C-alpha positions in Angstrom: 112.1 102.9 132.7 111.9 105.6 130.1 108.6 107.6 130.0 107.5 107.8 126.4 106.9 111.2 124.8 103.2 111.0 123.7 103.8 114.0 121.4 105.4 111.5 119.0 102.1 109.7 118.4 99.8 111.5 115.9 97.0 109.2 116.7 96.6 106.6 119.5 96.3 103.9 116.8 99.7 104.6 115.2 102.8 103.0 116.7 106.1 104.4 115.6 109.3 102.4 115.2 112.9 103.1 114.3 115.4 100.8 112.6 118.3 99.7 114.8 121.2 97.3 114.4 122.5 96.6 117.9 121.9 97.0 121.6 123.2 100.5 121.9 121.2 102.0 119.0 118.1 100.1 120.3 118.6 101.7 123.7 119.0 105.1 122.2 115.7 104.7 120.3 113.9 103.6 123.5 115.3 106.5 125.4 114.0 108.9 122.7 110.5 107.7 123.4 109.6 105.6 120.4 107.1 102.7 120.6 109.0 99.9 119.0 112.3 98.7 117.4 112.7 97.5 113.8 115.5 95.0 113.1 115.4 95.4 109.3 117.7 93.3 107.1 119.4 96.4 105.7 120.1 97.7 109.2 121.5 94.4 110.4 123.4 93.7 107.2 125.1 97.1 107.6 126.3 95.9 111.1 128.1 93.1 109.3 129.1 95.2 106.3 127.5 92.8 103.9 125.0 93.4 101.0 121.3 93.0 101.8 120.9 90.0 99.5 119.9 87.1 101.8 123.5 86.8 103.0 122.3 87.4 106.6 121.6 84.1 108.2 118.7 83.4 110.6 121.3 82.4 113.2 123.0 85.9 112.9 119.6 87.6 113.2 118.6 85.5 116.2 121.8 86.6 118.0 121.0 90.3 117.3 117.5 89.8 118.6 118.8 88.4 121.8 121.3 91.2 122.2 118.6 93.9 121.7 116.1 92.1 123.9 118.6 92.0 126.8 119.2 95.8 126.5 115.6 97.1 125.9 112.0 96.5 126.8 110.3 97.8 123.6 108.6 95.4 121.2 111.0 94.1 118.5 109.8 93.9 114.9 112.1 91.6 112.9 112.6 91.4 109.2 112.7 87.7 108.2 113.3 88.5 104.5 111.6 85.9 102.4 112.0 83.0 104.9 115.5 82.2 103.8 114.7 79.9 100.9 112.0 77.4 101.9 109.0 76.8 104.1 111.2 74.7 106.4 113.8 77.5 106.8 111.1 80.0 107.3 109.4 77.9 110.0 112.6 77.3 111.8 113.5 81.0 111.7 110.1 81.9 113.1 110.6 79.6 116.1 114.1 80.9 116.8 113.1 84.6 116.5 110.2 84.1 118.9 112.3 82.3 121.4 114.9 85.1 121.2 112.3 87.7 122.1 110.8 89.0 118.9 107.3 90.5 119.1 106.5 90.6 115.4 108.1 89.1 112.3 107.7 90.4 108.8 108.1 88.0 105.8 108.1 89.1 102.2 107.2 87.5 98.8 110.5 88.1 97.1 112.2 85.0 95.6 115.4 83.7 97.1 117.9 85.3 97.0 116.2 88.6 97.6 117.4 92.0 96.5 116.9 95.1 98.7 113.6 96.8 97.9 115.2 100.3 97.7 117.4 99.3 94.8 115.1 100.8 92.3 117.2 100.2 89.2 117.1 96.4 89.6 114.5 94.0 88.2 113.2 91.3 90.5 110.9 88.3 90.6 108.3 87.4 93.2 107.2 84.0 94.5 104.0 82.6 93.1 101.1 84.0 95.1 99.8 80.6 96.2 103.3 79.3 97.1 103.9 82.3 99.3 100.4 81.9 100.9 101.3 78.4 101.8 104.6 79.7 103.4 102.5 82.2 105.4 100.2 79.4 106.6 103.2 77.3 107.6 104.8 80.0 109.7 101.6 81.1 111.3 101.1 77.5 112.4 104.6 77.5 114.0 104.3 80.6 116.2 103.0 80.7 119.8 102.3 84.4 120.5 104.4 85.9 117.8 102.7 88.3 115.3 103.2 87.6 111.6 103.1 90.4 109.0 102.9 89.6 105.3 105.0 92.0 103.2 104.0 92.5 99.5 106.7 93.6 97.0 104.4 93.7 94.0 104.7 97.4 93.5 108.5 97.3 93.8 108.5 94.5 91.2 106.6 96.7 88.8 103.5 94.5 88.8 101.1 97.4 89.5 98.3 98.3 91.9 95.8 95.5 90.9 98.4 92.8 91.4 99.4 94.2 94.7 95.8 94.3 95.9 95.1 90.8 94.7 98.2 89.4 96.6 97.5 91.3 99.8 93.9 90.1 99.9 95.1 86.5 99.4 97.8 86.9 102.1 95.2 88.3 104.5 93.4 84.9 104.3 96.3 82.9 105.6 96.1 83.7 109.3 98.7 86.5 109.4 98.2 89.4 111.8 99.0 92.3 109.5 100.0 93.5 106.0 103.0 95.5 104.8 103.0 97.4 101.5 106.5 98.1 100.3 107.4 100.9 97.8 110.6 102.5 96.5 111.1 105.7 94.5 109.9 104.2 91.2 106.5 103.1 92.5 105.8 105.4 95.5 102.9 107.1 93.8 101.1 103.7 93.8 101.1 103.2 97.5 97.9 105.2 98.4 95.8 103.6 95.6 96.7 100.2 97.1 96.0 101.3 100.7 92.6 102.7 99.6 91.6 99.1 98.6 93.1 97.1 101.4 92.7 99.2 104.5 90.5 97.5 107.0 91.5 94.0 106.0 94.2 93.8 108.7 96.5 96.2 110.5 98.9 97.8 108.0 102.7 98.4 108.5 104.6 100.9 106.4 108.2 102.0 106.0 108.1 105.5 104.4 111.8 105.6 103.3 110.8 106.7 99.8 108.1 109.1 101.0 110.0 111.4 103.4 107.7 114.4 102.7 104.5 112.6 103.7 103.4 113.4 107.3 102.6 110.6 109.7 99.0 111.7 110.0 98.4 110.9 106.3 99.7 107.3 106.7 97.4 106.9 109.7 94.4 108.2 107.7 95.1 105.5 105.1 95.0 102.7 107.7 98.6 102.5 108.9 98.8 101.2 112.4 102.6 100.9 112.5 105.1 103.2 110.8 108.7 102.2 110.7 111.4 104.8 110.2 113.9 102.3 108.8 117.6 102.8 108.3 117.7 106.4 109.6 120.2 105.5 112.3 122.8 103.9 110.0 122.3 106.6 107.5 123.0 109.3 110.1 126.2 107.4 111.1 127.3 107.4 107.5 126.5 111.1 107.1 128.5 112.2 110.1 131.2 109.7 111.1 133.3 109.8 107.9 133.8 113.6 108.2 134.7 113.4 111.9 137.1 110.5 111.3 138.7 112.3 108.3 139.3 115.4 110.5 140.7 113.2 113.3 143.1 111.5 110.9 144.2 114.8 109.3 144.7 116.6 112.6 145.6 113.7 114.9 144.3 116.0 117.7 141.4 115.1 119.9 140.4 118.7 120.4 139.8 119.0 116.6 136.7 116.7 116.9 135.7 117.2 120.5 132.8 119.4 119.5 131.5 116.7 117.2 131.5 113.8 119.7 129.5 113.1 122.9 131.2 113.4 126.2 132.4 110.2 127.8 129.9 110.7 130.6 127.1 110.2 128.1 128.5 106.9 127.0 128.7 105.8 130.6 125.1 106.9 131.3 123.8 105.0 128.3 125.6 101.8 129.0 125.0 101.9 132.8 121.2 102.6 132.4 119.0 99.9 133.8 116.1 99.3 131.4 113.0 97.8 132.8 
């Protein structure tokens, strides 16, 4: 069992997670000493090389949860998108995700089909507040011990601080266990004004992809109990693998890339490790 590096935790109340897309990346994150795993839709869609537009099915996500659960012991936070189109599909997904080993499920108020929140140049519509509140009530009634987090996309949709606060307060009344405030580059300056008004309602989850310069301590001061470093693993792969593969194709000589790849022994240690 890996001993966690407590230096990663700026405060005892802040849990730190990293986005993963399979068993191996999950095991690497656990070995690095993080607190939890994030199976975000962007990460898992990248595994299948498909757009993050509700093309990922609950069945596919359930399979990935089982794979990660078998390889690691960390809590798994799962992105359920918008519930996959209806209250019924949302409830069925919640049951499947919990049975597969999820610890927490995040569900958002984007309409179906969703668009990725980080696509700042795209317009988007949200579900009606009361319609989404009913969906949250339905999924909270379905779970056994699973935690449910309501994710609000009002800032991303350009609806402003007041609407985001109004929605988050309503969602907090539905029986969910936490709130998630999402931003992208266009609206990132509105995050802290929202947090000022909703902190203390429920535990808050954040994914600071669009705020890379903000230290973790600042998010904690504004009430964040969970911070997810989403999509960093897949972005690192995209930043380094194409160059290495290009060199290998050009040289067709293993020694040309040997300094850029891990030794085989490291692969053997990671895959032979007994977690738990």
